[in-house]
All heavy atoms as TSV, in Angstrom:
chain	resi	resn	atom	element	x	y	z
A	1	MET	N	N	17.639	-9.402	10.248
A	1	MET	CA	C	17.395	-8.251	9.286
A	1	MET	C	C	16.096	-8.653	8.576
A	1	MET	O	O	16.094	-9.666	7.857
A	1	MET	CB	C	18.612	-8.110	8.340
A	1	MET	CG	C	18.436	-6.972	7.356
A	1	MET	SD	S	18.885	-5.478	8.234
A	1	MET	CE	C	19.177	-4.409	6.947
A	2	PRO	N	N	15.162	-7.783	8.631
A	2	PRO	CA	C	13.932	-8.003	7.896
A	2	PRO	C	C	14.144	-7.862	6.377
A	2	PRO	O	O	14.829	-7.136	5.933
A	2	PRO	CB	C	12.875	-6.999	8.440
A	2	PRO	CG	C	13.728	-6.035	8.912
A	2	PRO	CD	C	15.010	-6.527	9.448
A	3	LYS	N	N	13.322	-8.735	5.691
A	3	LYS	CA	C	13.369	-8.613	4.215
A	3	LYS	C	C	12.469	-7.338	3.842
A	3	LYS	O	O	11.606	-7.008	4.522
A	3	LYS	CB	C	12.765	-9.902	3.536
A	3	LYS	CG	C	13.587	-11.110	3.844
A	3	LYS	CD	C	13.141	-12.368	3.278
A	3	LYS	CE	C	11.904	-12.366	2.458
A	3	LYS	NZ	N	11.480	-13.685	1.958
A	4	PRO	N	N	12.767	-6.773	2.682
A	4	PRO	CA	C	12.032	-5.624	2.189
A	4	PRO	C	C	10.476	-5.900	2.124
A	4	PRO	O	O	9.679	-5.118	2.372
A	4	PRO	CB	C	12.651	-5.317	0.805
A	4	PRO	CG	C	13.974	-5.848	0.870
A	4	PRO	CD	C	13.882	-7.038	1.735
A	5	GLU	N	N	10.198	-7.116	1.799
A	5	GLU	CA	C	8.717	-7.563	1.719
A	5	GLU	C	C	8.014	-7.302	3.003
A	5	GLU	O	O	6.891	-7.058	3.011
A	5	GLU	CB	C	8.643	-8.965	1.253
A	5	GLU	CG	C	9.011	-9.169	-0.269
A	5	GLU	CD	C	10.493	-9.505	-0.339
A	5	GLU	OE1	O	11.229	-9.554	0.573
A	5	GLU	OE2	O	10.932	-9.598	-1.625
A	6	HIS	N	N	8.734	-7.501	4.128
A	6	HIS	CA	C	7.990	-7.428	5.445
A	6	HIS	C	C	7.422	-5.949	5.640
A	6	HIS	O	O	6.396	-5.854	6.345
A	6	HIS	CB	C	9.026	-7.730	6.568
A	6	HIS	CG	C	9.467	-9.172	6.577
A	6	HIS	ND1	N	10.535	-9.572	7.155
A	6	HIS	CD2	C	8.821	-10.194	5.960
A	6	HIS	CE1	C	10.592	-10.943	6.934
A	6	HIS	NE2	N	9.558	-11.346	6.228
A	7	PHE	N	N	8.101	-4.935	5.190
A	7	PHE	CA	C	7.571	-3.610	5.343
A	7	PHE	C	C	6.295	-3.457	4.491
A	7	PHE	O	O	5.339	-2.839	5.064
A	7	PHE	CB	C	8.590	-2.546	4.839
A	7	PHE	CG	C	9.804	-2.652	5.661
A	7	PHE	CD1	C	11.068	-3.101	5.115
A	7	PHE	CD2	C	9.766	-2.129	7.007
A	7	PHE	CE1	C	12.241	-2.981	5.903
A	7	PHE	CE2	C	10.908	-2.161	7.792
A	7	PHE	CZ	C	12.103	-2.606	7.247
A	8	GLY	N	N	6.161	-3.980	3.298
A	8	GLY	CA	C	4.963	-4.045	2.563
A	8	GLY	C	C	3.830	-4.791	3.175
A	8	GLY	O	O	2.694	-4.462	3.174
A	9	HIS	N	N	4.166	-5.917	3.764
A	9	HIS	CA	C	3.171	-6.752	4.498
A	9	HIS	C	C	2.692	-6.085	5.676
A	9	HIS	O	O	1.468	-6.450	6.176
A	9	HIS	CB	C	3.821	-8.109	4.858
A	9	HIS	CG	C	4.200	-8.931	3.704
A	9	HIS	ND1	N	4.618	-10.250	3.827
A	9	HIS	CD2	C	4.046	-8.724	2.377
A	9	HIS	CE1	C	4.840	-10.782	2.598
A	9	HIS	NE2	N	4.566	-9.862	1.737
A	10	ALA	N	N	3.400	-5.227	6.368
A	10	ALA	CA	C	2.970	-4.620	7.594
A	10	ALA	C	C	1.766	-3.756	7.425
A	10	ALA	O	O	0.995	-3.627	8.302
A	10	ALA	CB	C	4.130	-3.720	8.200
A	11	THR	N	N	1.505	-3.336	6.257
A	11	THR	CA	C	0.340	-2.444	6.008
A	11	THR	C	C	-0.869	-3.245	5.669
A	11	THR	O	O	-1.937	-2.715	5.517
A	11	THR	CB	C	0.587	-1.536	4.917
A	11	THR	OG1	O	0.881	-2.309	3.609
A	11	THR	CG2	C	1.796	-0.596	5.064
A	12	LEU	N	N	-0.741	-4.542	5.469
A	12	LEU	CA	C	-1.824	-5.411	5.046
A	12	LEU	C	C	-2.621	-5.902	6.238
A	12	LEU	O	O	-2.377	-7.004	6.721
A	12	LEU	CB	C	-1.386	-6.519	4.169
A	12	LEU	CG	C	-0.670	-6.170	2.838
A	12	LEU	CD1	C	-0.214	-7.468	2.178
A	12	LEU	CD2	C	-1.579	-5.384	2.079
A	13	VAL	N	N	-3.688	-5.121	6.595
A	13	VAL	CA	C	-4.542	-5.485	7.687
A	13	VAL	C	C	-6.023	-5.212	7.085
A	13	VAL	O	O	-6.202	-4.337	6.354
A	13	VAL	CB	C	-4.299	-4.819	9.046
A	13	VAL	CG1	C	-2.982	-5.166	9.618
A	13	VAL	CG2	C	-4.306	-3.296	8.770
A	14	GLY	N	N	-7.029	-5.900	7.654
A	14	GLY	CA	C	-8.435	-5.633	7.339
A	14	GLY	C	C	-8.609	-5.855	5.882
A	14	GLY	O	O	-8.281	-6.812	5.207
A	15	TRP	N	N	-9.330	-4.818	5.335
A	15	TRP	CA	C	-9.758	-4.949	3.866
A	15	TRP	C	C	-8.522	-4.951	2.902
A	15	TRP	O	O	-8.682	-5.482	1.767
A	15	TRP	CB	C	-10.738	-3.911	3.541
A	15	TRP	CG	C	-10.194	-2.400	3.411
A	15	TRP	CD1	C	-10.197	-1.578	4.554
A	15	TRP	CD2	C	-9.561	-1.838	2.467
A	15	TRP	NE1	N	-9.530	-0.471	4.221
A	15	TRP	CE2	C	-9.184	-0.530	2.864
A	15	TRP	CE3	C	-9.271	-2.071	1.105
A	15	TRP	CZ2	C	-8.468	0.428	2.094
A	15	TRP	CZ3	C	-8.541	-1.211	0.275
A	15	TRP	CH2	C	-8.192	0.039	0.861
A	16	ARG	N	N	-7.415	-4.263	3.364
A	16	ARG	CA	C	-6.202	-4.297	2.504
A	16	ARG	C	C	-5.650	-5.733	2.301
A	16	ARG	O	O	-5.165	-6.088	1.281
A	16	ARG	CB	C	-5.278	-3.292	3.150
A	16	ARG	CG	C	-5.576	-1.832	3.103
A	16	ARG	CD	C	-4.614	-1.031	3.891
A	16	ARG	NE	N	-5.167	0.290	4.051
A	16	ARG	CZ	C	-5.865	0.742	5.058
A	16	ARG	NH1	N	-6.157	-0.162	6.025
A	16	ARG	NH2	N	-6.247	1.958	5.131
A	17	LYS	N	N	-5.780	-6.493	3.385
A	17	LYS	CA	C	-5.228	-7.856	3.348
A	17	LYS	C	C	-6.122	-8.715	2.371
A	17	LYS	O	O	-5.610	-9.392	1.567
A	17	LYS	CB	C	-5.254	-8.563	4.734
A	17	LYS	CG	C	-4.602	-9.965	4.774
A	17	LYS	CD	C	-4.543	-10.383	6.174
A	17	LYS	CE	C	-4.039	-11.768	6.250
A	17	LYS	NZ	N	-4.123	-12.737	5.175
A	18	ALA	N	N	-7.455	-8.430	2.507
A	18	ALA	CA	C	-8.327	-9.162	1.679
A	18	ALA	C	C	-8.049	-8.785	0.100
A	18	ALA	O	O	-7.985	-9.751	-0.739
A	18	ALA	CB	C	-9.775	-8.801	1.982
A	19	VAL	N	N	-7.836	-7.506	-0.172
A	19	VAL	CA	C	-7.456	-7.106	-1.533
A	19	VAL	C	C	-6.175	-7.767	-1.954
A	19	VAL	O	O	-6.105	-8.306	-3.151
A	19	VAL	CB	C	-7.337	-5.606	-1.633
A	19	VAL	CG1	C	-6.763	-5.111	-2.861
A	19	VAL	CG2	C	-8.784	-4.929	-1.425
A	20	ALA	N	N	-5.206	-7.793	-1.133
A	20	ALA	CA	C	-3.848	-8.371	-1.534
A	20	ALA	C	C	-4.104	-9.882	-1.702
A	20	ALA	O	O	-3.390	-10.404	-2.664
A	20	ALA	CB	C	-2.817	-8.011	-0.407
A	21	ASP	N	N	-4.788	-10.537	-0.831
A	21	ASP	CA	C	-4.993	-12.028	-0.949
A	21	ASP	C	C	-5.629	-12.375	-2.312
A	21	ASP	O	O	-5.378	-13.367	-2.920
A	21	ASP	CB	C	-5.762	-12.574	0.169
A	21	ASP	CG	C	-4.998	-12.545	1.508
A	21	ASP	OD1	O	-3.707	-12.499	1.442
A	21	ASP	OD2	O	-5.572	-12.726	2.541
A	22	ALA	N	N	-6.568	-11.502	-2.707
A	22	ALA	CA	C	-7.312	-11.794	-3.970
A	22	ALA	C	C	-6.490	-11.383	-5.204
A	22	ALA	O	O	-6.612	-12.114	-6.266
A	22	ALA	CB	C	-8.515	-10.911	-3.957
A	23	THR	N	N	-5.634	-10.389	-5.199
A	23	THR	CA	C	-4.995	-10.005	-6.320
A	23	THR	C	C	-3.484	-10.391	-6.458
A	23	THR	O	O	-2.958	-10.469	-7.497
A	23	THR	CB	C	-4.968	-8.446	-6.364
A	23	THR	OG1	O	-4.376	-7.816	-5.246
A	23	THR	CG2	C	-6.389	-7.870	-6.641
A	24	ALA	N	N	-2.853	-10.748	-5.431
A	24	ALA	CA	C	-1.464	-11.105	-5.400
A	24	ALA	C	C	-1.160	-12.364	-6.354
A	24	ALA	O	O	-0.266	-12.308	-7.146
A	24	ALA	CB	C	-0.937	-11.356	-4.072
A	25	PRO	N	N	-2.003	-13.371	-6.213
A	25	PRO	CA	C	-1.820	-14.474	-7.052
A	25	PRO	C	C	-1.900	-14.246	-8.501
A	25	PRO	O	O	-0.979	-14.660	-9.363
A	25	PRO	CB	C	-2.779	-15.592	-6.679
A	25	PRO	CG	C	-3.212	-15.210	-5.285
A	25	PRO	CD	C	-3.060	-13.682	-5.215
A	26	ARG	N	N	-2.833	-13.453	-8.925
A	26	ARG	CA	C	-2.978	-12.971	-10.377
A	26	ARG	C	C	-1.858	-12.195	-10.774
A	26	ARG	O	O	-1.347	-12.319	-11.859
A	26	ARG	CB	C	-4.250	-12.269	-10.490
A	26	ARG	CG	C	-5.422	-13.067	-10.224
A	26	ARG	CD	C	-6.731	-12.247	-10.456
A	26	ARG	NE	N	-7.900	-12.894	-9.913
A	26	ARG	CZ	C	-8.992	-12.382	-9.479
A	26	ARG	NH1	N	-9.077	-11.063	-9.618
A	26	ARG	NH2	N	-9.950	-13.106	-8.976
A	27	LEU	N	N	-1.398	-11.344	-9.883
A	27	LEU	CA	C	-0.379	-10.357	-10.268
A	27	LEU	C	C	1.050	-11.175	-10.412
A	27	LEU	O	O	1.862	-11.023	-11.347
A	27	LEU	CB	C	-0.090	-9.373	-9.182
A	27	LEU	CG	C	0.871	-8.273	-9.469
A	27	LEU	CD1	C	0.582	-7.475	-10.706
A	27	LEU	CD2	C	0.937	-7.318	-8.268
A	28	ALA	N	N	1.164	-12.118	-9.445
A	28	ALA	CA	C	2.382	-13.081	-9.632
A	28	ALA	C	C	2.434	-13.868	-10.894
A	28	ALA	O	O	3.431	-14.145	-11.430
A	28	ALA	CB	C	2.497	-13.860	-8.376
A	29	ASN	N	N	1.295	-14.354	-11.207
A	29	ASN	CA	C	1.105	-15.155	-12.437
A	29	ASN	C	C	1.433	-14.371	-13.710
A	29	ASN	O	O	1.779	-14.867	-14.705
A	29	ASN	CB	C	-0.249	-15.938	-12.604
A	29	ASN	CG	C	-0.278	-17.033	-11.527
A	29	ASN	OD1	O	0.738	-17.635	-11.060
A	29	ASN	ND2	N	-1.523	-17.347	-11.103
A	30	ALA	N	N	1.007	-13.135	-13.699
A	30	ALA	CA	C	1.163	-12.323	-14.832
A	30	ALA	C	C	2.464	-11.700	-15.048
A	30	ALA	O	O	2.789	-11.200	-16.180
A	30	ALA	CB	C	0.107	-11.180	-14.862
A	31	GLY	N	N	3.247	-11.671	-13.997
A	31	GLY	CA	C	4.552	-10.960	-14.118
A	31	GLY	C	C	5.670	-11.705	-13.405
A	31	GLY	O	O	5.537	-12.838	-13.094
A	32	PRO	N	N	6.803	-11.074	-13.300
A	32	PRO	CA	C	8.016	-11.730	-12.805
A	32	PRO	C	C	8.118	-11.798	-11.351
A	32	PRO	O	O	9.085	-12.315	-10.806
A	32	PRO	CB	C	9.080	-10.896	-13.382
A	32	PRO	CG	C	8.510	-9.571	-13.445
A	32	PRO	CD	C	7.102	-9.755	-13.814
A	33	LEU	N	N	7.071	-11.339	-10.586
A	33	LEU	CA	C	7.157	-11.296	-9.126
A	33	LEU	C	C	6.596	-12.538	-8.512
A	33	LEU	O	O	5.775	-13.241	-9.094
A	33	LEU	CB	C	6.288	-10.047	-8.534
A	33	LEU	CG	C	6.598	-8.725	-8.956
A	33	LEU	CD1	C	5.514	-7.675	-8.480
A	33	LEU	CD2	C	7.997	-8.271	-8.534
A	34	SER	N	N	7.121	-12.900	-7.307
A	34	SER	CA	C	6.597	-13.958	-6.557
A	34	SER	C	C	5.369	-13.451	-5.871
A	34	SER	O	O	5.041	-12.223	-5.767
A	34	SER	CB	C	7.639	-14.384	-5.472
A	34	SER	OG	O	7.764	-13.542	-4.516
A	35	GLU	N	N	4.530	-14.389	-5.341
A	35	GLU	CA	C	3.308	-13.879	-4.619
A	35	GLU	C	C	3.667	-13.103	-3.386
A	35	GLU	O	O	2.885	-12.204	-3.174
A	35	GLU	CB	C	2.502	-15.157	-4.296
A	35	GLU	CG	C	0.971	-14.961	-4.251
A	35	GLU	CD	C	0.258	-16.225	-4.022
A	35	GLU	OE1	O	0.404	-17.131	-4.857
A	35	GLU	OE2	O	-0.537	-16.387	-3.077
A	36	ASP	N	N	4.661	-13.409	-2.658
A	36	ASP	CA	C	5.189	-12.665	-1.590
A	36	ASP	C	C	5.474	-11.222	-1.986
A	36	ASP	O	O	5.152	-10.298	-1.329
A	36	ASP	CB	C	6.295	-13.392	-0.916
A	36	ASP	CG	C	6.493	-12.841	0.418
A	36	ASP	OD1	O	5.615	-12.622	1.265
A	36	ASP	OD2	O	7.815	-12.853	0.773
A	37	GLN	N	N	6.299	-11.182	-3.017
A	37	GLN	CA	C	6.648	-9.730	-3.613
A	37	GLN	C	C	5.399	-8.942	-4.000
A	37	GLN	O	O	5.321	-7.655	-3.903
A	37	GLN	CB	C	7.675	-9.920	-4.631
A	37	GLN	CG	C	9.039	-10.429	-4.250
A	37	GLN	CD	C	9.984	-10.748	-5.286
A	37	GLN	OE1	O	9.455	-11.207	-6.462
A	37	GLN	NE2	N	11.153	-10.518	-5.134
A	38	ALA	N	N	4.439	-9.626	-4.704
A	38	ALA	CA	C	3.234	-9.040	-5.129
A	38	ALA	C	C	2.467	-8.401	-3.960
A	38	ALA	O	O	1.949	-7.332	-4.019
A	38	ALA	CB	C	2.400	-10.001	-5.931
A	39	ARG	N	N	2.381	-9.200	-2.899
A	39	ARG	CA	C	1.643	-8.722	-1.703
A	39	ARG	C	C	2.397	-7.463	-1.186
A	39	ARG	O	O	1.751	-6.504	-0.675
A	39	ARG	CB	C	1.617	-9.793	-0.656
A	39	ARG	CG	C	0.495	-10.728	-0.812
A	39	ARG	CD	C	0.356	-11.692	0.457
A	39	ARG	NE	N	-0.846	-12.559	0.224
A	39	ARG	CZ	C	-0.789	-13.564	-0.503
A	39	ARG	NH1	N	0.173	-14.036	-1.284
A	39	ARG	NH2	N	-1.951	-14.273	-0.600
A	40	ALA	N	N	3.699	-7.539	-1.135
A	40	ALA	CA	C	4.481	-6.378	-0.631
A	40	ALA	C	C	4.206	-5.135	-1.478
A	40	ALA	O	O	4.070	-3.956	-1.046
A	40	ALA	CB	C	5.955	-6.651	-0.555
A	41	VAL	N	N	4.248	-5.365	-2.833
A	41	VAL	CA	C	3.953	-4.206	-3.743
A	41	VAL	C	C	2.551	-3.560	-3.510
A	41	VAL	O	O	2.380	-2.368	-3.431
A	41	VAL	CB	C	4.182	-4.669	-5.187
A	41	VAL	CG1	C	3.556	-3.618	-6.159
A	41	VAL	CG2	C	5.595	-4.944	-5.573
A	42	ILE	N	N	1.633	-4.507	-3.302
A	42	ILE	CA	C	0.209	-4.014	-3.092
A	42	ILE	C	C	0.132	-3.264	-1.751
A	42	ILE	O	O	-0.414	-2.090	-1.720
A	42	ILE	CB	C	-0.833	-5.248	-3.080
A	42	ILE	CG1	C	-0.833	-5.800	-4.524
A	42	ILE	CG2	C	-2.194	-4.793	-2.572
A	42	ILE	CD1	C	-1.508	-7.178	-4.583
A	43	GLY	N	N	0.745	-3.820	-0.802
A	43	GLY	CA	C	0.770	-3.100	0.620
A	43	GLY	C	C	1.401	-1.798	0.478
A	43	GLY	O	O	1.012	-0.745	1.033
A	44	SER	N	N	2.597	-1.661	-0.213
A	44	SER	CA	C	3.281	-0.402	-0.406
A	44	SER	C	C	2.507	0.600	-1.130
A	44	SER	O	O	2.495	1.701	-0.768
A	44	SER	CB	C	4.555	-0.630	-1.074
A	44	SER	OG	O	5.426	-1.556	-0.198
A	45	ALA	N	N	1.832	0.102	-2.200
A	45	ALA	CA	C	0.971	1.107	-2.960
A	45	ALA	C	C	-0.160	1.568	-2.179
A	45	ALA	O	O	-0.427	2.785	-2.239
A	45	ALA	CB	C	0.511	0.359	-4.191
A	46	LEU	N	N	-0.827	0.674	-1.364
A	46	LEU	CA	C	-1.901	1.223	-0.560
A	46	LEU	C	C	-1.436	2.129	0.545
A	46	LEU	O	O	-2.168	3.087	0.830
A	46	LEU	CB	C	-2.658	-0.066	0.013
A	46	LEU	CG	C	-3.447	-0.832	-1.063
A	46	LEU	CD1	C	-3.950	-2.166	-0.312
A	46	LEU	CD2	C	-4.547	-0.009	-1.561
A	47	PHE	N	N	-0.259	1.862	1.122
A	47	PHE	CA	C	0.203	2.768	2.062
A	47	PHE	C	C	0.575	4.086	1.335
A	47	PHE	O	O	0.296	5.175	1.977
A	47	PHE	CB	C	1.552	2.181	2.662
A	47	PHE	CG	C	2.279	3.160	3.650
A	47	PHE	CD1	C	1.770	3.308	4.903
A	47	PHE	CD2	C	3.313	3.830	3.237
A	47	PHE	CE1	C	2.347	4.151	5.727
A	47	PHE	CE2	C	3.984	4.672	4.181
A	47	PHE	CZ	C	3.463	4.855	5.347
A	48	ALA	N	N	1.203	4.134	0.268
A	48	ALA	CA	C	1.509	5.410	-0.469
A	48	ALA	C	C	0.238	6.195	-0.786
A	48	ALA	O	O	0.209	7.374	-0.536
A	48	ALA	CB	C	2.275	5.071	-1.647
A	49	ALA	N	N	-0.817	5.499	-1.089
A	49	ALA	CA	C	-2.090	6.128	-1.448
A	49	ALA	C	C	-2.661	6.846	-0.129
A	49	ALA	O	O	-3.200	7.869	-0.136
A	49	ALA	CB	C	-3.086	5.179	-2.091
A	50	SER	N	N	-2.645	6.027	0.871
A	50	SER	CA	C	-3.066	6.530	2.215
A	50	SER	C	C	-2.229	7.776	2.676
A	50	SER	O	O	-2.821	8.733	3.139
A	50	SER	CB	C	-3.058	5.489	3.288
A	50	SER	OG	O	-3.874	4.415	2.801
A	51	ALA	N	N	-1.024	7.677	2.644
A	51	ALA	CA	C	-0.071	8.811	2.986
A	51	ALA	C	C	-0.388	10.028	2.153
A	51	ALA	O	O	-0.505	11.109	2.652
A	51	ALA	CB	C	1.363	8.461	2.838
A	52	PHE	N	N	-0.568	9.823	0.758
A	52	PHE	CA	C	-0.964	10.981	-0.019
A	52	PHE	C	C	-2.209	11.632	0.304
A	52	PHE	O	O	-2.315	12.860	0.336
A	52	PHE	CB	C	-1.024	10.462	-1.530
A	52	PHE	CG	C	-1.451	11.583	-2.512
A	52	PHE	CD1	C	-0.489	12.526	-2.892
A	52	PHE	CD2	C	-2.636	11.685	-2.895
A	52	PHE	CE1	C	-0.867	13.509	-3.732
A	52	PHE	CE2	C	-3.198	12.618	-3.827
A	52	PHE	CZ	C	-2.236	13.453	-4.191
A	53	TYR	N	N	-3.163	10.777	0.655
A	53	TYR	CA	C	-4.556	11.365	1.145
A	53	TYR	C	C	-4.382	12.153	2.383
A	53	TYR	O	O	-4.923	13.367	2.382
A	53	TYR	CB	C	-5.492	10.087	1.283
A	53	TYR	CG	C	-6.748	10.609	1.767
A	53	TYR	CD1	C	-7.670	11.211	0.970
A	53	TYR	CD2	C	-7.180	10.457	3.127
A	53	TYR	CE1	C	-8.964	11.737	1.485
A	53	TYR	CE2	C	-8.318	10.921	3.676
A	53	TYR	CZ	C	-9.245	11.503	2.865
A	53	TYR	OH	O	-10.414	11.948	3.368
A	54	VAL	N	N	-3.565	11.703	3.260
A	54	VAL	CA	C	-3.552	12.361	4.545
A	54	VAL	C	C	-2.687	13.698	4.350
A	54	VAL	O	O	-3.134	14.823	4.816
A	54	VAL	CB	C	-2.769	11.539	5.643
A	54	VAL	CG1	C	-2.365	12.460	6.892
A	54	VAL	CG2	C	-3.642	10.440	5.922
A	55	VAL	N	N	-1.671	13.646	3.510
A	55	VAL	CA	C	-0.817	14.901	3.284
A	55	VAL	C	C	-1.715	15.883	2.514
A	55	VAL	O	O	-1.639	17.035	2.840
A	55	VAL	CB	C	0.527	14.544	2.558
A	55	VAL	CG1	C	1.210	15.759	2.041
A	55	VAL	CG2	C	1.418	13.766	3.470
A	56	SER	N	N	-2.403	15.500	1.491
A	56	SER	CA	C	-3.117	16.467	0.717
A	56	SER	C	C	-4.256	17.042	1.528
A	56	SER	O	O	-4.640	18.214	1.375
A	56	SER	CB	C	-3.763	15.739	-0.532
A	56	SER	OG	O	-4.661	14.703	-0.224
A	57	THR	N	N	-4.856	16.251	2.441
A	57	THR	CA	C	-5.904	16.790	3.376
A	57	THR	C	C	-5.298	17.841	4.274
A	57	THR	O	O	-5.935	19.016	4.445
A	57	THR	CB	C	-6.507	15.662	4.093
A	57	THR	OG1	O	-7.103	14.749	3.289
A	57	THR	CG2	C	-7.601	16.288	5.049
A	58	VAL	N	N	-4.064	17.626	4.861
A	58	VAL	CA	C	-3.438	18.519	5.666
A	58	VAL	C	C	-3.169	19.881	4.982
A	58	VAL	O	O	-3.331	20.914	5.424
A	58	VAL	CB	C	-2.214	17.996	6.319
A	58	VAL	CG1	C	-1.427	19.068	7.149
A	58	VAL	CG2	C	-2.600	16.893	7.233
A	59	VAL	N	N	-2.643	19.727	3.736
A	59	VAL	CA	C	-2.271	20.834	2.920
A	59	VAL	C	C	-3.553	21.740	2.651
A	59	VAL	O	O	-3.477	22.934	2.761
A	59	VAL	CB	C	-1.567	20.442	1.580
A	59	VAL	CG1	C	-1.562	21.618	0.623
A	59	VAL	CG2	C	-0.280	19.807	1.820
A	60	ARG	N	N	-4.684	21.074	2.295
A	60	ARG	CA	C	-5.905	21.804	2.124
A	60	ARG	C	C	-6.423	22.565	3.353
A	60	ARG	O	O	-6.867	23.699	3.299
A	60	ARG	CB	C	-7.011	20.911	1.655
A	60	ARG	CG	C	-7.020	20.510	0.155
A	60	ARG	CD	C	-8.214	19.879	-0.478
A	60	ARG	NE	N	-8.736	18.847	0.406
A	60	ARG	CZ	C	-8.373	17.577	0.289
A	60	ARG	NH1	N	-7.620	17.161	-0.582
A	60	ARG	NH2	N	-8.986	16.599	1.008
A	61	MET	N	N	-6.224	21.914	4.516
A	61	MET	CA	C	-6.550	22.446	5.801
A	61	MET	C	C	-5.758	23.739	6.089
A	61	MET	O	O	-6.239	24.804	6.516
A	61	MET	CB	C	-6.388	21.450	6.862
A	61	MET	CG	C	-7.466	20.398	6.924
A	61	MET	SD	S	-7.016	19.102	8.085
A	61	MET	CE	C	-7.070	19.928	9.686
A	62	VAL	N	N	-4.452	23.650	5.726
A	62	VAL	CA	C	-3.580	24.783	6.091
A	62	VAL	C	C	-4.024	26.009	5.159
A	62	VAL	O	O	-3.985	27.095	5.423
A	62	VAL	CB	C	-2.062	24.378	5.843
A	62	VAL	CG1	C	-1.152	25.626	5.722
A	62	VAL	CG2	C	-1.692	23.400	6.946
A	63	LYS	N	N	-4.185	25.584	3.828
A	63	LYS	CA	C	-4.619	26.694	2.907
A	63	LYS	C	C	-5.981	27.343	3.366
A	63	LYS	O	O	-6.109	28.612	3.330
A	63	LYS	CB	C	-4.832	26.140	1.510
A	63	LYS	CG	C	-3.562	25.825	0.776
A	63	LYS	CD	C	-3.869	25.166	-0.661
A	63	LYS	CE	C	-2.502	24.899	-1.371
A	63	LYS	NZ	N	-2.804	24.322	-2.577
A	64	VAL	N	N	-6.891	26.646	3.906
A	64	VAL	CA	C	-8.103	27.125	4.340
A	64	VAL	C	C	-7.914	28.029	5.577
A	64	VAL	O	O	-8.370	29.050	5.679
A	64	VAL	CB	C	-9.211	26.092	4.630
A	64	VAL	CG1	C	-10.334	26.612	5.403
A	64	VAL	CG2	C	-9.587	25.435	3.364
A	65	ALA	N	N	-7.038	27.650	6.455
A	65	ALA	CA	C	-6.830	28.262	7.720
A	65	ALA	C	C	-6.058	29.658	7.360
A	65	ALA	O	O	-6.255	30.690	8.055
A	65	ALA	CB	C	-5.897	27.455	8.601
A	66	ARG	N	N	-5.194	29.676	6.324
A	66	ARG	CA	C	-4.514	30.934	5.989
A	66	ARG	C	C	-5.418	31.978	5.302
A	66	ARG	O	O	-5.074	33.110	5.106
A	66	ARG	CB	C	-3.225	30.572	5.124
A	66	ARG	CG	C	-2.154	29.947	5.933
A	66	ARG	CD	C	-0.976	29.775	5.050
A	66	ARG	NE	N	0.025	29.153	5.833
A	66	ARG	CZ	C	1.238	28.788	5.292
A	66	ARG	NH1	N	1.466	28.911	4.063
A	66	ARG	NH2	N	2.100	28.320	6.183
A	67	GLY	N	N	-6.537	31.409	4.772
A	67	GLY	CA	C	-7.412	32.351	4.160
A	67	GLY	C	C	-7.366	32.263	2.748
A	67	GLY	O	O	-7.475	32.951	1.815
């Protein structure tokens, strides 16, 4: 059974991984999260932002298509 952190880590590729590598240690030191959990939170937040962007773009396209 995968740990919940693995789902957040799955999104960390390319520039997102670099962002998580740079910010996770600081986030872990500032709060109650471990570095692994901080990476998962960052990955999940970036995934959510990407999903929001895609959905909002599709909504705008549908509105334009309807007139």
